[in-house]
C-alpha positions in Angstrom: 82.4 93.8 120.5 85.9 93.9 118.0 87.7 96.0 117.5 87.4 99.1 114.3 90.1 97.8 111.4 91.9 99.9 109.9 95.6 100.7 109.5 97.0 104.0 108.4 100.5 103.7 109.9 101.7 106.2 112.6 99.3 108.9 113.2 100.0 111.5 115.2 98.5 111.9 118.6 98.6 115.8 119.2 100.9 116.3 117.4 103.8 119.2 118.3 105.7 120.1 115.9 106.3 119.0 111.7 109.0 120.2 109.7 109.4 120.2 105.3 111.9 117.7 104.0 113.4 117.6 100.6 112.4 114.1 99.3 114.0 112.0 96.7 112.9 108.5 96.8 112.4 105.9 94.3 109.3 104.4 96.4 105.9 105.9 97.2 105.6 107.9 100.2 101.8 107.1 102.0 100.8 109.1 105.1 102.0 107.7 108.5 104.7 106.2 106.9 108.2 106.6 109.1 110.8 108.2 107.0 114.5 109.4 107.9 117.1 112.0 106.5 119.6 110.6 104.7 123.5 112.2 104.4 122.3 114.3 101.3 119.7 116.0 103.3 116.5 114.2 101.7 114.1 111.7 103.6 112.8 108.7 102.3 110.9 105.4 103.7 112.9 103.1 106.2 112.1 99.9 107.2 109.5 99.1 109.6 111.5 97.4 111.9 114.9 96.6 113.7 117.5 99.1 115.2 116.1 101.9 112.7 117.2 105.5 113.3 113.8 107.1 112.9 113.5 111.0 111.7 109.1 111.0 112.1 106.9 110.3 110.4 105.0 111.9 106.7 101.9 113.5 106.7 101.5 115.2 104.2 103.2 116.4 100.7 104.3 119.7 98.7 105.6 120.4 95.4 108.0 123.7 94.7 108.3 126.1 96.8 105.8 124.1 99.4 102.8 124.8 97.0 100.7 122.2 95.9 102.0 118.9 94.0 99.9 118.4 90.6 98.3 115.1 91.2 95.0 113.3 91.9 97.0 110.9 94.2 96.4 111.0 97.9 100.2 109.7 98.6 103.6 110.9 97.8 103.9 108.5 94.0 106.9 108.6 92.6 106.0 109.9 89.4 105.1 113.2 91.5 108.8 113.6 92.0 108.6 115.1 88.2 108.4 118.2 87.1 105.1 118.5 85.4 104.4 121.2 82.9 105.6 124.2 82.6 108.5 123.8 82.8 109.1 126.1 84.6 107.8 123.7 87.5 111.2 122.9 88.4 112.4 121.9 91.7 112.5 119.5 95.0 109.9 118.1 96.4 109.1 118.0 99.9 107.1 116.0 102.7 105.5 117.1 105.8 107.5 114.9 108.5 105.9 115.0 112.4 110.0 115.1 113.2 109.7 116.1 117.4 111.4 113.1 119.3 109.0 113.3 121.9 106.2 112.7 119.1 103.6 110.5 120.4 101.5 107.9 117.6 98.5 105.5 117.6 98.6 102.5 116.1 96.5 99.6 115.0 97.9 96.3 116.9 97.8 93.2 113.5 95.8 90.3 114.1 98.4 87.6 114.0 99.8 85.5 117.0 98.5 86.7 120.7 97.2 90.1 121.1 99.4 92.3 123.2 98.0 92.7 126.9 98.2 95.6 129.3 101.5 94.0 130.9 103.3 94.6 127.4 103.3 98.6 128.4 106.3 100.4 128.0 107.8 97.4 125.8 109.5 97.5 122.7 107.9 96.6 119.2 107.7 96.1 114.9 105.9 97.2 112.5 104.6 94.7 110.0 102.5 95.1 106.4 98.5 94.6 107.2 97.5 90.8 107.4 96.0 90.6 104.2 98.5 88.6 102.7 99.9 91.2 100.3 102.7 93.4 100.6 101.6 96.2 99.4 102.6 99.4 101.7 99.7 101.7 101.3 95.9 102.4 100.2 96.7 103.9 96.9 92.7 105.1 97.8 93.0 106.5 101.3 96.7 107.4 100.9 97.9 106.2 104.6 100.1 102.9 104.8 98.9 99.4 105.7 101.6 99.3 108.4 100.1 97.8 111.5 102.6 96.7 114.9 103.4 93.3 115.0 102.3 91.5 118.5 104.4 89.1 117.4 107.8 90.8 117.7 107.1 92.4 121.5 109.8 92.6 123.5 111.7 94.1 126.6 115.0 95.3 124.6 116.1 98.2 122.2 116.0 96.1 119.2 112.4 97.6 117.7 111.6 100.3 116.1 108.7 101.4 118.7 108.1 101.5 122.6 104.0 101.2 123.7 103.2 104.0 126.4 99.7 102.9 126.6 96.5 101.6 124.8 94.8 104.2 122.6 91.5 105.8 124.8 89.2 106.1 121.5 85.7 105.0 120.4 84.6 101.7 118.1 82.5 103.1 115.3 80.0 100.6 117.1 80.3 102.4 120.5 82.6 100.5 121.9 86.1 101.3 124.3 89.0 100.2 121.9 89.9 97.0 123.8 92.8 94.9 124.5 93.0 92.1 121.4 93.0 92.1 117.4 93.4 95.6 115.7 93.9 97.3 119.2 95.3 100.7 118.8 98.0 101.5 121.0 99.8 105.1 121.8 103.8 104.7 120.6 107.1 106.7 120.4 110.1 106.2 118.3 112.8 103.9 120.0 115.8 105.6 118.5 115.2 109.0 116.8 117.0 111.1 114.3 117.6 114.7 116.4 117.4 113.4 119.9 120.9 112.7 121.6 123.5 111.4 119.4 121.4 110.5 116.9 121.1 113.5 115.2 123.8 112.4 112.4 121.8 111.2 109.8 121.7 107.6 107.9 124.2 106.8 105.4 
């Protein structure tokens, strides 16, 4: 049977660590979206492909003093960065980031080109927006990023964002096992991480 089709970006597989970081960005941040720490000490979204130093993935959001954000949005909307009334609620907003260099994530494969095979384990790969002809970075109803891994980008080098570790052991909604093919779920890890080795320096 077919694999379930739900693009949710990178989802921590047994989260092993997360920290709050200040956020200042001109772009919305969705759950499951990769972010990086900038030279200013704030995090923002990053490109989902190429040799990119990644801090981790957004898994939650908070307002001043790490309290709840006064919004009904399930993601961090740009408007959330503007302090609401009362005026006493001033200061930075925060994003909770799964930021351990050894953190594993599961992610959905796209449906374009040749599907990944088990032989592609330990290869590297980039991400792309879901293949529905749009360039929307996230779902405003669920709050999840609409990113998938791009099967067409798989390679045996260090030029991609992620490393493929294994096929995810998840069951589809119809009771079948996740399998190789369109929308397969894979377990991956950041290939270039800001908190690992010489990559500790923030990006520009």
